[in-house]
C-alpha positions in Angstrom: 19.8 -123.1 -8.1 19.8 -126.8 -7.6 16.7 -128.7 -8.6 14.8 -130.2 -5.8 16.5 -133.3 -5.6 19.9 -131.4 -5.4 21.3 -132.2 -8.6 23.7 -129.8 -10.0 24.4 -131.5 -13.7 24.6 -134.8 -14.9 27.0 -137.3 -13.5 27.3 -134.2 -10.1 26.4 -135.9 -6.8 26.4 -133.5 -3.5 27.0 -134.8 0.2 23.5 -134.7 0.5 22.8 -136.5 -1.7 25.1 -139.2 -0.8 24.4 -138.9 2.6 19.9 -139.6 1.1 21.3 -142.6 -0.9 23.6 -144.5 1.8 19.3 -144.4 3.3 18.3 -146.5 0.0 18.4 -150.2 0.8 15.7 -151.1 -1.3 13.5 -149.5 -4.1 10.7 -148.9 -1.1 12.8 -146.6 0.6 12.8 -143.9 -2.1 9.0 -142.5 -1.7 9.8 -142.2 2.1 12.6 -140.5 1.6 11.8 -137.7 -1.3 8.4 -137.1 0.4 10.3 -134.0 2.5 10.7 -132.3 -1.0 7.6 -132.9 -2.8 4.5 -130.6 -2.4 1.8 -133.1 -0.8 -0.7 -132.5 -4.5 3.0 -133.5 -6.4 3.8 -136.6 -4.4 0.2 -137.9 -4.1 -0.1 -137.5 -7.9 2.7 -140.7 -7.9 1.5 -142.3 -5.5 -2.1 -142.4 -5.5 -4.6 -145.1 -6.9 -7.7 -145.1 -8.5 -10.6 -144.8 -6.6 -9.9 -146.5 -2.7 -6.4 -147.4 -4.1 -6.7 -150.6 -3.3 -5.2 -151.9 -6.4 -2.3 -150.6 -5.8 -1.8 -152.4 -2.5 -3.0 -155.9 -3.9 -0.2 -155.3 -6.7 2.2 -155.6 -3.9 0.5 -158.5 -1.8 0.0 -160.4 -4.6 3.7 -161.7 -4.6 2.8 -163.0 -1.2 0.8 -165.9 -3.1 4.2 -167.2 -3.9 7.3 -169.1 -2.1 10.5 -170.2 -4.7 12.4 -173.7 -5.1 16.2 -173.2 -4.1 18.1 -175.6 -6.3 21.6 -176.3 -4.8 25.4 -177.5 -6.1 25.2 -175.8 -9.3 27.7 -173.4 -10.6 26.1 -170.5 -11.1 29.4 -168.5 -10.9 28.9 -166.9 -14.4 25.3 -166.3 -14.3 23.5 -163.2 -16.0 20.6 -161.2 -16.3 21.2 -160.2 -19.7 18.0 -160.2 -21.8 17.7 -159.6 -25.3 14.1 -157.5 -26.6 13.2 -156.8 -30.1 16.9 -157.6 -31.7 18.6 -155.8 -28.2 20.6 -157.4 -25.5 19.7 -155.1 -22.1 21.5 -155.2 -19.2 19.2 -156.5 -16.9 15.3 -157.9 -17.4 13.6 -154.5 -16.1 13.1 -151.3 -17.7 11.7 -148.1 -17.3 8.1 -147.7 -17.3 6.7 -144.3 -19.0 5.1 -142.0 -16.4 3.3 -139.1 -17.6 4.5 -135.7 -16.2 7.1 -137.0 -14.7 9.2 -133.9 -15.8 6.5 -132.1 -13.1 8.1 -134.2 -10.3 11.7 -133.6 -10.6 13.0 -131.1 -13.3 14.2 -132.8 -16.7 12.8 -136.0 -15.6 12.4 -137.6 -19.3 16.3 -136.5 -20.2 17.8 -137.5 -16.6 15.7 -141.4 -17.0 16.8 -141.7 -20.7 20.3 -140.9 -20.5 20.5 -143.3 -16.7 18.8 -146.0 -18.7 21.2 -145.5 -21.9 24.1 -146.2 -19.4 22.5 -148.8 -17.5 22.0 -150.4 -20.7 18.3 -151.1 -19.5 14.5 -149.5 -22.0 13.7 -146.3 -21.2 10.0 -145.7 -22.2 8.7 -141.9 -22.4 5.1 -141.5 -22.1 3.2 -139.1 -24.6 1.7 -137.7 -21.6 5.1 -136.0 -21.0 6.2 -132.4 -21.7 9.9 -133.1 -23.1 9.4 -133.4 -27.3 10.7 -136.7 -28.2 12.8 -135.6 -30.5 14.9 -134.0 -27.9 14.5 -136.7 -25.1 15.9 -139.5 -28.1 19.2 -137.2 -28.0 19.4 -138.6 -24.9 18.8 -142.3 -25.5 18.9 -143.5 -29.0 17.5 -146.3 -28.3 14.2 -145.0 -26.0 11.0 -146.7 -26.4 7.5 -144.6 -27.1 4.2 -145.3 -25.1 1.6 -143.7 -27.7 -2.3 -142.1 -26.0 -3.3 -142.3 -29.7 -6.3 -140.0 -31.0 -8.7 -142.5 -33.0 -8.7 -139.8 -35.6 -7.0 -141.9 -38.6 -5.1 -138.8 -39.9 -3.8 -138.4 -36.4 -2.7 -142.1 -36.3 -1.0 -141.4 -39.7 0.9 -138.0 -38.7 2.5 -139.6 -35.0 3.7 -142.5 -36.5 5.3 -140.4 -39.0 6.8 -138.2 -36.4 7.7 -141.4 -34.1 9.2 -142.7 -36.8 11.1 -139.5 -37.9 12.0 -139.1 -34.5 14.5 -142.3 -34.9 12.1 -144.7 -32.2 12.7 -148.0 -32.4 10.1 -149.4 -30.5 6.0 -148.2 -30.9 3.9 -149.0 -27.4 0.4 -147.9 -27.6 -1.4 -147.3 -24.3 -4.8 -149.5 -24.6 -6.3 -149.4 -20.8 -7.4 -145.5 -20.9 -10.7 -145.7 -22.9 -11.9 -142.9 -20.4 -9.9 -140.6 -17.3 -10.0 -142.8 -14.0 -11.9 -142.3 -10.9 -8.7 -140.7 -8.5 -10.7 -139.2 -5.8 -7.3 -139.4 -3.3 -5.8 -136.6 -6.0 -8.3 -134.5 -5.7 -8.4 -134.5 -1.4 -4.7 -133.3 -2.4 -5.0 -130.5 -4.7 -3.9 -132.2 -7.7 -5.8 -131.8 -10.7 -6.2 -131.8 -14.9 -5.3 -129.2 -15.6 -3.7 -127.8 -13.3 -5.5 -125.1 -11.2 -3.2 -122.4 -9.7 -5.8 -122.9 -6.3 -3.9 -121.0 -3.0 -4.1 -124.2 -1.6 -1.2 -125.8 -4.3 0.8 -122.4 -4.5 0.7 -123.0 -0.2 1.9 -126.6 -0.5 4.6 -125.3 -3.2 5.8 -122.5 -1.1 6.1 -124.9 1.8 8.1 -127.4 -0.2 10.9 -124.7 -1.5 13.2 -127.1 -2.9 10.9 -128.3 -5.4 9.5 -124.4 -6.0 12.4 -123.4 -7.3 14.2 -126.2 -8.5 11.7 -128.0 -10.3 8.7 -125.5 -11.0 10.1 -122.5 -11.6 13.3 -124.0 -13.4 10.6 -125.1 -15.7 9.5 -122.3 -16.3 12.4 -120.0 -16.5 13.7 -122.7 -18.9 10.3 -124.4 -21.1 8.2 -121.4 -20.1 4.8 -122.8 -19.6 4.3 -126.8 -19.3 2.7 -128.7 -22.3 1.7 -132.0 -23.1 4.1 -132.4 -25.9 4.0 -135.6 -27.3 0.0 -137.0 -27.4 -0.5 -136.1 -31.1 1.7 -134.6 -33.7 3.1 -131.2 -33.2 -0.3 -130.4 -31.2 0.7 -129.0 -27.4 -1.7 -128.9 -25.1 -1.1 -126.8 -21.8 -1.1 -128.4 -18.2 -3.3 -125.7 -17.8 -5.5 -126.3 -20.4 -8.9 -127.3 -20.3 -7.9 -129.5 -23.7 -5.6 -131.2 -21.1 -8.2 -133.9 -20.5 -8.0 -135.1 -23.6 -4.6 -136.1 -23.0 -6.3 -139.7 -22.4 -9.6 -141.3 -22.8 -10.3 -142.1 -26.4 -13.5 -144.5 -25.6 -14.1 -145.0 -29.5 -10.2 -146.2 -30.3 -10.3 -149.7 -31.3 -8.8 -153.0 -32.7 -9.2 -151.6 -36.0 -7.0 -148.6 -35.2 -5.0 -150.6 -33.8 -4.4 -152.4 -36.8 -4.1 -149.0 -38.7 -0.8 -148.4 -36.2 0.2 -152.0 -36.9 0.2 -151.4 -40.7 1.9 -148.2 -40.8 4.4 -148.7 -38.2 7.6 -151.0 -39.8 9.4 -151.5 -36.3 8.2 -153.6 -33.1 4.7 -152.6 -32.0 4.2 -153.3 -28.4 0.4 -152.7 -26.6 0.2 -151.5 -23.1 -2.3 -152.4 -20.8 -3.5 -155.9 -21.5 -5.1 -158.3 -18.9 -7.7 -160.9 -20.4 -5.9 -163.7 -22.4 -8.6 -163.4 -25.1 -7.2 -160.0 -26.3 -4.0 -161.5 -26.4 -5.1 -163.8 -28.5 -6.3 -160.9 -31.2 -3.0 -159.0 -30.5 -0.8 -162.3 -31.6 -3.6 -162.9 -34.5 -3.6 -159.2 -35.3 0.4 -159.6 -35.9 1.4 -157.4 -32.8 4.6 -158.3 -31.6 4.5 -157.3 -27.7 2.3 -156.8 -24.7 2.7 -155.1 -20.8 0.4 -157.2 -19.1 -0.4 -154.0 -16.8 -3.5 -152.6 -14.8 -1.9 -149.0 -14.8 0.0 -149.1 -11.5 -3.6 -149.5 -9.7 -4.8 -145.8 -11.2 -7.2 -146.9 -14.0 -9.9 -149.6 -12.9 -10.2 -149.8 -9.0 -10.8 -153.0 -8.9 -8.5 -154.7 -11.4 -6.5 -158.0 -11.3 -3.2 -158.0 -10.6 -0.8 -158.8 -13.5 0.3 -161.7 -11.5 -2.9 -163.2 -11.6 -3.1 -163.7 -15.0 0.1 -163.6 -16.2 0.1 -168.1 -16.6 -3.0 -167.5 -18.6 -1.6 -164.7 -21.0 1.2 -166.7 -21.6 -0.6 -169.7 -23.0 -1.9 -167.6 -25.6 0.7 -165.4 -26.2 2.6 -167.5 -28.6 5.8 -165.9 -29.9 4.7 -162.6 -28.4 6.9 -160.8 -26.2 5.6 -160.6 -22.5 6.3 -157.8 -20.7 4.6 -157.0 -17.4 4.9 -154.1 -14.6 2.6 -153.0 -12.1 4.0 -153.4 -8.4 7.3 -154.6 -9.0 9.7 -153.7 -6.4 12.1 -156.5 -5.5 14.0 -159.1 -7.2 12.2 -161.9 -6.5 9.2 -160.3 -8.1 11.4 -160.0 -10.6 12.2 -163.6 -10.9 8.9 -165.2 -9.6 7.2 -162.8 -13.1 9.8 -164.7 -15.2 9.1 -168.6 -13.8 5.4 -167.4 -14.6 6.5 -166.9 -18.2 7.5 -163.3 -18.2 10.2 -161.8 -20.7 10.5 -158.6 -19.4 9.4 -156.1 -16.3 8.8 -152.4 -16.1 9.6 -150.6 -13.1 7.6 -147.1 -12.6 7.2 -145.1 -9.3 10.5 -145.6 -7.4 12.3 -144.7 -10.1 11.0 -141.7 -10.5 11.3 -140.9 -7.1 14.7 -142.2 -7.3 15.5 -139.3 -9.8 13.5 -136.9 -8.3 16.0 -137.5 -5.3 19.4 -137.0 -6.9 19.0 -137.3 -10.5 20.5 -139.8 -12.7 22.7 -140.9 -9.9 19.5 -141.5 -7.9 17.8 -143.4 -10.6 21.5 -145.5 -11.2 21.7 -146.2 -7.7 17.9 -147.4 -7.8 18.6 -149.7 -11.0 21.8 -151.2 -8.8 19.8 -152.0 -6.1 17.3 -153.8 -8.7 20.0 -155.7 -10.5 21.5 -156.7 -7.4 18.7 -157.9 -5.9 17.9 -160.4 -8.8 21.8 -161.6 -9.1 21.3 -162.7 -5.4 17.7 -164.4 -6.3 19.4 -166.0 -9.4 22.9 -167.2 -7.2 20.4 -168.4 -4.5 18.0 -170.5 -7.0 20.8 -172.0 -8.5 19.8 -170.7 -12.3 22.6 -169.2 -14.5 20.2 -167.5 -16.7 16.6 -166.2 -16.7 15.5 -168.9 -19.2 15.9 -171.4 -17.1 13.2 -170.2 -14.7 10.1 -171.9 -15.1 6.6 -173.1 -13.1 8.8 -175.6 -11.4 10.5 -172.9 -9.3 7.7 -172.1 -7.8 5.1 -173.4 -5.4 1.9 -171.7 -4.0 1.0 -170.5 -0.5 -2.4 -171.0 0.9 -4.8 -169.2 0.0 -3.7 -168.7 -3.4 -5.9 -168.2 -6.3 -3.9 -171.1 -8.1 -5.0 -174.6 -6.6 -1.7 -176.1 -8.6 1.4 -175.3 -10.5 0.5 -172.9 -13.5 1.0 -174.9 -16.7 1.1 -173.3 -20.4 
């Protein structure tokens, strides 16, 4: 029996998948293409944002505030989008953002995304809020990163750092923008709750989507047993149906003191994910943090948060030699190029890559990444740049009504 994405195994693709992927001409297409195959609650969990969902929308509309200035008569025949992060040269300026419960959306999604990322030579970040143990995923992608939701208990911090190091993971990412769980009424309306509740409504929703029910739900149960969050703490899985699953995120007493402890214990690159304030960037830099992810969690935390693109130029001014990564709402190659012009070193993409994996497994994700890489390549050629390092604020103009009254300076 095949999974809901119809995937029969690594490297294989069905004729139906091929037809569906032929309809995916840009990243935005994947959400609509996969929608008929996913239960309403599952699709909503990925799509929905906090409160009214307005930040999810603003993360996209923010890109209308800039236009780009092209340069002409330059030799761009040898252009490259290769980007080096923490000593590793990647093939493109984007990677796969950490996404919790990904394997609930598509069978074995964590391993599939890890393998596809490895084959494309782009970063894959495993979320602590995932059901696949990090030790298993790192075998599929030895260069994967790990994004922790960390308890403030110092003994647990020490055990987690030790576990991540023993797994052979290269980059430790600490998610810092979830001191408390967010308000997501849209999830409740579609029937998705944490912990999961096997209600009649959810059961009917699953029955009406048999490809997901058999290919993901039942297949996961048969292969792994009852799903559990496997990476939130060292060797302490928490079942998705357990009342304790609520403590997977939301450590309100976690402070800079605990982040400094991780920095002391962790010997590799250390990144903070979920930073929006320039002052926090300064504190991170002075604390020896190697990089930051400027992020509003894809619009899933504070329902009125600024877009990372609104503050990126301020953050760049405070970042010093730290690596500056950005996520939340990136869908087009020109979005990435705009971020690079504002000072970002790299971009993470979430929802579309997960939908592509649900649609056609590794082949779907490879197709999605190739679409985005192609758009970046075309954009670079039309802008007249050979490398991403050539981009700067001189390539941008603010449109009428922008929050920027002049070009960003840093």
